[in-house]
C-alpha beads as a LAMMPS data file, in Angstrom:
LAMMPS data file: protein, C-alpha beads

218 atoms
217 bonds

1 atom types
1 bond types

-500.0 500.0 xlo xhi
-500.0 500.0 ylo yhi
-500.0 500.0 zlo zhi

Masses

1 110.0

Atoms # bond

1 1 1 0.000 0.000 0.000
2 1 1 2.918 2.286 -0.762
3 1 1 4.535 3.725 -3.859
4 1 1 7.839 5.544 -3.833
5 1 1 10.821 6.668 -5.899
6 1 1 14.438 7.429 -5.106
7 1 1 16.638 9.293 -7.550
8 1 1 19.767 11.299 -8.239
9 1 1 20.112 14.668 -9.977
10 1 1 23.034 14.415 -12.390
11 1 1 23.393 18.225 -12.524
12 1 1 23.724 18.830 -8.787
13 1 1 24.632 15.446 -7.312
14 1 1 21.650 15.691 -4.966
15 1 1 19.716 12.583 -3.973
16 1 1 16.008 12.623 -3.208
17 1 1 13.080 10.371 -2.434
18 1 1 9.292 10.610 -2.372
19 1 1 6.703 8.199 -1.045
20 1 1 3.026 8.030 -0.198
21 1 1 0.720 5.512 1.457
22 1 1 -2.635 4.909 3.118
23 1 1 -0.845 4.603 6.478
24 1 1 0.120 7.423 8.813
25 1 1 3.502 9.173 8.990
26 1 1 5.282 7.488 6.095
27 1 1 8.253 9.833 6.370
28 1 1 9.441 8.209 9.577
29 1 1 9.713 4.728 8.052
30 1 1 10.442 4.558 4.323
31 1 1 13.158 6.916 2.916
32 1 1 16.751 6.967 4.191
33 1 1 19.410 9.047 2.420
34 1 1 22.903 10.468 2.938
35 1 1 24.599 13.216 0.928
36 1 1 27.209 11.915 -1.487
37 1 1 26.306 8.323 -0.601
38 1 1 22.836 7.507 -1.952
39 1 1 19.883 6.010 -0.168
40 1 1 17.395 3.252 0.510
41 1 1 13.614 2.843 0.412
42 1 1 12.113 0.184 2.679
43 1 1 8.406 -0.703 2.703
44 1 1 5.658 -3.405 2.939
45 1 1 5.473 -4.741 6.496
46 1 1 8.134 -2.070 6.832
47 1 1 11.321 -2.651 8.812
48 1 1 12.860 0.831 9.285
49 1 1 16.076 -0.773 10.530
50 1 1 16.890 -1.701 6.948
51 1 1 17.207 1.951 5.905
52 1 1 20.144 2.988 8.112
53 1 1 21.745 -0.430 7.583
54 1 1 21.523 0.027 3.825
55 1 1 22.956 3.556 3.959
56 1 1 25.937 2.302 5.960
57 1 1 26.523 -0.441 3.389
58 1 1 26.506 2.183 0.640
59 1 1 28.834 4.394 2.675
60 1 1 31.262 1.488 3.034
61 1 1 31.553 1.272 -0.756
62 1 1 28.896 -1.305 -1.630
63 1 1 27.036 -0.797 -4.885
64 1 1 23.250 -0.604 -4.906
65 1 1 23.078 -4.233 -6.047
66 1 1 25.475 -5.370 -3.335
67 1 1 23.548 -3.400 -0.725
68 1 1 20.228 -4.965 -1.662
69 1 1 21.805 -8.433 -1.700
70 1 1 23.350 -7.890 1.747
71 1 1 20.076 -6.615 3.201
72 1 1 18.248 -9.638 1.850
73 1 1 20.842 -12.081 3.160
74 1 1 20.841 -10.537 6.637
75 1 1 17.073 -10.125 7.076
76 1 1 15.229 -13.220 8.341
77 1 1 11.796 -11.880 7.367
78 1 1 12.795 -10.688 3.905
79 1 1 9.748 -12.404 2.402
80 1 1 7.623 -9.568 3.774
81 1 1 9.927 -6.774 2.639
82 1 1 10.201 -4.557 -0.408
83 1 1 13.132 -2.216 -0.775
84 1 1 15.312 -0.370 -3.252
85 1 1 18.682 1.355 -3.229
86 1 1 20.644 3.907 -5.222
87 1 1 24.391 4.346 -4.873
88 1 1 26.703 7.322 -5.330
89 1 1 27.130 6.566 -9.034
90 1 1 23.362 6.485 -9.599
91 1 1 23.148 2.706 -9.993
92 1 1 19.941 1.154 -8.664
93 1 1 18.601 -2.160 -7.402
94 1 1 15.439 -3.467 -5.760
95 1 1 13.995 -6.507 -3.997
96 1 1 10.459 -7.891 -3.684
97 1 1 9.896 -10.566 -1.048
98 1 1 7.764 -13.569 -1.929
99 1 1 5.029 -12.422 0.469
100 1 1 4.726 -8.849 -0.858
101 1 1 1.092 -8.344 -1.806
102 1 1 -0.019 -7.557 -5.371
103 1 1 -0.184 -5.619 -7.395
104 1 1 3.482 -4.839 -6.888
105 1 1 6.194 -3.807 -9.293
106 1 1 9.409 -1.859 -9.775
107 1 1 10.831 0.293 -12.558
108 1 1 14.340 1.585 -13.154
109 1 1 15.569 4.547 -15.177
110 1 1 18.805 6.490 -15.439
111 1 1 19.596 7.473 -11.854
112 1 1 16.269 6.409 -10.352
113 1 1 14.141 3.495 -9.198
114 1 1 10.462 3.323 -8.217
115 1 1 8.748 0.548 -6.259
116 1 1 5.195 -0.085 -5.105
117 1 1 2.976 -2.644 -3.428
118 1 1 -0.771 -3.228 -3.056
119 1 1 -1.185 -0.994 -6.096
120 1 1 -4.284 -0.344 -8.152
121 1 1 -2.108 -0.860 -11.259
122 1 1 1.271 -2.499 -11.734
123 1 1 2.142 0.358 -14.113
124 1 1 2.476 2.883 -11.276
125 1 1 6.282 2.560 -10.868
126 1 1 6.901 2.838 -14.627
127 1 1 4.813 5.996 -14.877
128 1 1 6.701 7.469 -11.920
129 1 1 10.059 6.861 -13.590
130 1 1 8.847 8.362 -16.856
131 1 1 7.739 11.536 -15.075
132 1 1 10.984 11.821 -13.115
133 1 1 13.088 11.522 -16.277
134 1 1 10.944 13.887 -18.355
135 1 1 12.478 17.130 -17.034
136 1 1 16.147 16.562 -16.106
137 1 1 16.779 20.302 -16.038
138 1 1 14.161 20.963 -13.332
139 1 1 14.934 21.182 -9.598
140 1 1 15.064 17.735 -8.039
141 1 1 12.078 18.419 -5.775
142 1 1 9.902 19.295 -8.770
143 1 1 10.912 16.070 -10.502
144 1 1 10.217 13.990 -7.410
145 1 1 6.764 15.474 -6.969
146 1 1 5.993 14.993 -10.657
147 1 1 6.821 11.301 -10.170
148 1 1 4.517 11.017 -7.165
149 1 1 1.699 12.770 -9.021
150 1 1 2.195 10.487 -12.028
151 1 1 1.970 7.454 -9.771
152 1 1 -1.328 8.676 -8.392
153 1 1 -2.638 9.432 -11.892
154 1 1 -1.719 5.890 -12.973
155 1 1 -3.983 4.455 -10.279
156 1 1 -1.925 4.759 -7.109
157 1 1 -2.795 2.229 -4.459
158 1 1 -6.095 0.579 -3.761
159 1 1 -6.840 2.521 -0.571
160 1 1 -7.185 6.226 0.193
161 1 1 -3.818 7.915 0.683
162 1 1 -3.209 9.826 3.910
163 1 1 0.523 10.579 4.194
164 1 1 3.445 11.547 1.968
165 1 1 7.090 12.560 2.235
166 1 1 9.872 14.169 0.207
167 1 1 13.505 14.133 1.357
168 1 1 16.455 15.691 -0.496
169 1 1 20.109 15.623 0.532
170 1 1 22.733 17.869 -1.045
171 1 1 26.177 18.472 0.473
172 1 1 25.614 18.689 4.218
173 1 1 24.957 16.063 6.881
174 1 1 21.414 17.416 7.338
175 1 1 18.675 17.220 4.671
176 1 1 18.333 19.973 2.094
177 1 1 14.593 19.351 2.416
178 1 1 12.593 17.014 4.651
179 1 1 8.892 17.639 4.056
180 1 1 6.172 15.422 5.510
181 1 1 2.404 15.251 5.316
182 1 1 1.395 12.903 8.100
183 1 1 -2.428 12.847 8.053
184 1 1 -4.298 14.504 5.193
185 1 1 -7.073 13.353 2.822
186 1 1 -4.994 14.579 -0.160
187 1 1 -1.379 14.106 0.925
188 1 1 0.233 14.498 -2.495
189 1 1 -1.505 17.815 -3.184
190 1 1 -0.618 18.950 0.322
191 1 1 3.014 17.992 -0.234
192 1 1 3.033 19.989 -3.484
193 1 1 1.767 23.080 -1.644
194 1 1 4.328 22.619 1.110
195 1 1 7.162 22.232 -1.407
196 1 1 6.088 25.333 -3.347
197 1 1 6.127 27.336 -0.101
198 1 1 9.404 25.873 1.166
199 1 1 11.417 25.913 -2.084
200 1 1 12.319 29.655 -2.007
201 1 1 13.901 29.179 1.446
202 1 1 16.080 26.137 0.725
203 1 1 19.425 27.893 0.392
204 1 1 18.654 30.390 3.138
205 1 1 18.270 27.607 5.694
206 1 1 21.607 26.134 4.612
207 1 1 23.252 29.555 4.971
208 1 1 21.870 29.929 8.488
209 1 1 23.577 26.675 9.435
210 1 1 26.884 26.993 7.562
211 1 1 27.573 30.734 7.220
212 1 1 25.092 32.528 9.471
213 1 1 26.762 35.929 8.950
214 1 1 25.546 35.837 5.337
215 1 1 21.990 34.772 6.129
216 1 1 18.958 36.999 6.006
217 1 1 16.339 37.414 8.709
218 1 1 16.394 36.190 12.300

Bonds

1 1 1 2
2 1 2 3
3 1 3 4
4 1 4 5
5 1 5 6
6 1 6 7
7 1 7 8
8 1 8 9
9 1 9 10
10 1 10 11
11 1 11 12
12 1 12 13
13 1 13 14
14 1 14 15
15 1 15 16
16 1 16 17
17 1 17 18
18 1 18 19
19 1 19 20
20 1 20 21
21 1 21 22
22 1 22 23
23 1 23 24
24 1 24 25
25 1 25 26
26 1 26 27
27 1 27 28
28 1 28 29
29 1 29 30
30 1 30 31
31 1 31 32
32 1 32 33
33 1 33 34
34 1 34 35
35 1 35 36
36 1 36 37
37 1 37 38
38 1 38 39
39 1 39 40
40 1 40 41
41 1 41 42
42 1 42 43
43 1 43 44
44 1 44 45
45 1 45 46
46 1 46 47
47 1 47 48
48 1 48 49
49 1 49 50
50 1 50 51
51 1 51 52
52 1 52 53
53 1 53 54
54 1 54 55
55 1 55 56
56 1 56 57
57 1 57 58
58 1 58 59
59 1 59 60
60 1 60 61
61 1 61 62
62 1 62 63
63 1 63 64
64 1 64 65
65 1 65 66
66 1 66 67
67 1 67 68
68 1 68 69
69 1 69 70
70 1 70 71
71 1 71 72
72 1 72 73
73 1 73 74
74 1 74 75
75 1 75 76
76 1 76 77
77 1 77 78
78 1 78 79
79 1 79 80
80 1 80 81
81 1 81 82
82 1 82 83
83 1 83 84
84 1 84 85
85 1 85 86
86 1 86 87
87 1 87 88
88 1 88 89
89 1 89 90
90 1 90 91
91 1 91 92
92 1 92 93
93 1 93 94
94 1 94 95
95 1 95 96
96 1 96 97
97 1 97 98
98 1 98 99
99 1 99 100
100 1 100 101
101 1 101 102
102 1 102 103
103 1 103 104
104 1 104 105
105 1 105 106
106 1 106 107
107 1 107 108
108 1 108 109
109 1 109 110
110 1 110 111
111 1 111 112
112 1 112 113
113 1 113 114
114 1 114 115
115 1 115 116
116 1 116 117
117 1 117 118
118 1 118 119
119 1 119 120
120 1 120 121
121 1 121 122
122 1 122 123
123 1 123 124
124 1 124 125
125 1 125 126
126 1 126 127
127 1 127 128
128 1 128 129
129 1 129 130
130 1 130 131
131 1 131 132
132 1 132 133
133 1 133 134
134 1 134 135
135 1 135 136
136 1 136 137
137 1 137 138
138 1 138 139
139 1 139 140
140 1 140 141
141 1 141 142
142 1 142 143
143 1 143 144
144 1 144 145
145 1 145 146
146 1 146 147
147 1 147 148
148 1 148 149
149 1 149 150
150 1 150 151
151 1 151 152
152 1 152 153
153 1 153 154
154 1 154 155
155 1 155 156
156 1 156 157
157 1 157 158
158 1 158 159
159 1 159 160
160 1 160 161
161 1 161 162
162 1 162 163
163 1 163 164
164 1 164 165
165 1 165 166
166 1 166 167
167 1 167 168
168 1 168 169
169 1 169 170
170 1 170 171
171 1 171 172
172 1 172 173
173 1 173 174
174 1 174 175
175 1 175 176
176 1 176 177
177 1 177 178
178 1 178 179
179 1 179 180
180 1 180 181
181 1 181 182
182 1 182 183
183 1 183 184
184 1 184 185
185 1 185 186
186 1 186 187
187 1 187 188
188 1 188 189
189 1 189 190
190 1 190 191
191 1 191 192
192 1 192 193
193 1 193 194
194 1 194 195
195 1 195 196
196 1 196 197
197 1 197 198
198 1 198 199
199 1 199 200
200 1 200 201
201 1 201 202
202 1 202 203
203 1 203 204
204 1 204 205
205 1 205 206
206 1 206 207
207 1 207 208
208 1 208 209
209 1 209 210
210 1 210 211
211 1 211 212
212 1 212 213
213 1 213 214
214 1 214 215
215 1 215 216
216 1 216 217
217 1 217 218
């Protein structure tokens, strides 16, 4: 009952992820990213421990494929899990456990991977990848949201969505953006509004942390 995408911006080197589901507070469980390293999505009977473990594998030099293989080998309940990874070079990999409920699917594109489970259509991940790749010149957050919107337009999941998340990492140890809609009848539209309001402040918040003398405001 979740669909998500993780991707890399070739222009900026940023990594980002989006996800949405009919469960509450998806942002606390599914996307895990690190600047310059890559990231992991973990969902379906979600085990959030797999996210940090996967990021550390990537940080140690594992490729996305090696990371997914190591997570699968070390997880006793992997039959219930669905996850994906992207590494620093933009390579991607995914895993569907044998007990992941249909419809489920995955799609890969240059520098991105989308996965989903309990979907209304198995074409959701493919449509998400197409939307993400359609505008490579756009800001990463715009591309991520376009992917999420395309997934919804392709059928989304079989239940009403209530939460969504977008995370972007750039060059610092903290996220460039970490936006969450935790309980809303239209979480993708709400995330779009939040992103449009937050986007003009992205670099200002980084300045306040790194070079506060150059920042505006309080």
